C-alpha positions as CSV (number, residue, x, y, z in Angstrom):
1,M,-9.6,43.7,-9.0
2,T,-10.9,42.6,-12.5
3,T,-14.4,43.4,-13.8
4,M,-16.0,42.5,-17.1
5,V,-18.7,44.7,-18.5
6,R,-20.7,42.5,-21.0
7,G,-20.7,43.8,-24.5
8,V,-18.3,46.6,-23.7
9,G,-15.0,45.0,-22.8
10,H,-12.9,44.4,-19.7
11,R,-11.5,46.8,-17.2
12,Q,-8.9,46.0,-14.6
13,V,-7.3,47.8,-11.7
14,T,-4.0,46.5,-10.4
15,D,-1.9,47.7,-7.5
16,S,1.9,47.4,-7.4
17,C,3.9,48.7,-4.5
18,N,7.2,48.2,-2.8
19,A,8.6,49.7,0.4
20,E,10.6,52.4,-1.4
21,E,8.0,53.9,-3.7
22,E,4.4,55.2,-3.6
23,S,1.7,52.8,-4.5
24,K,1.0,52.8,-8.3
25,L,-2.5,52.0,-9.4
26,E,-3.1,50.9,-13.0
27,L,-6.5,51.0,-14.8
28,S,-6.7,49.1,-18.0
29,F,-9.8,48.8,-20.2
30,E,-10.7,47.9,-23.8
31,Y,-11.8,50.9,-25.9
32,L,-13.7,50.5,-29.2
33,M,-11.8,52.6,-31.7
34,H,-13.4,54.4,-34.7
35,S,-12.1,51.6,-37.0
36,G,-14.3,49.1,-35.1
37,E,-11.3,47.3,-33.4
38,L,-10.8,47.1,-29.6
39,Q,-7.6,48.5,-28.2
40,W,-6.4,48.3,-24.6
41,I,-5.9,51.6,-22.8
42,T,-3.8,51.8,-19.6
43,V,-3.8,54.7,-17.2
44,V,-1.3,54.8,-14.2
45,S,-2.6,57.0,-11.4
46,T,-3.2,57.1,-7.7
47,Q,-6.8,57.8,-8.6
48,A,-7.3,54.6,-10.7
49,V,-10.0,53.2,-8.4
50,L,-12.0,56.4,-8.7
51,M,-11.6,56.4,-12.5
52,S,-12.7,52.8,-12.6
53,L,-15.9,53.6,-10.6
54,C,-16.7,56.6,-12.8
55,L,-16.1,54.5,-16.0
56,Q,-18.4,51.8,-14.6
57,S,-21.1,54.3,-13.9
58,M,-20.9,55.8,-17.3
59,V,-21.2,52.4,-19.0
60,E,-24.2,51.5,-16.8
61,E,-25.9,54.7,-17.7
62,L,-25.3,54.2,-21.4
63,L,-26.7,50.6,-21.2
64,R,-29.8,51.9,-19.3
65,E,-30.4,54.5,-22.0
66,R,-30.0,51.9,-24.7
67,A,-32.5,49.7,-22.9
68,G,-34.9,52.7,-22.7
69,A,-34.8,52.9,-18.9
70,S,-35.3,56.4,-17.4
71,I,-32.5,57.6,-15.1
72,K,-35.2,59.1,-12.8
73,K,-36.9,55.8,-12.4
74,V,-33.6,54.1,-11.6
75,I,-32.8,56.8,-9.0
76,R,-36.2,56.5,-7.4
77,R,-35.9,52.7,-7.2
78,Q,-32.4,53.0,-5.6
79,L,-33.7,55.5,-3.1
80,S,-36.6,53.2,-2.2
81,E,-34.3,50.2,-1.7
82,W,-31.9,52.3,0.4
83,R,-34.7,53.5,2.6
84,K,-35.9,49.9,3.2
85,S,-32.5,48.9,4.5
């Protein structure tokens, strides 16, 4: 699974497994360092998918804040859409 978050970088979750060992999930993403340069960060964990979803949610929240959108308005809209379905 590969996802690109515009303006932030890339994140990628890969799964490698063979019959003799437990599944290893790998989360890779670009991180903006203090120096202004992007650096790839890789985390190997069985929880890589959960970390990827959390990272995606944090980025979405930061982008909403930057755009001036209230989190309460976003939650209300999502609840309204959920109730319609």
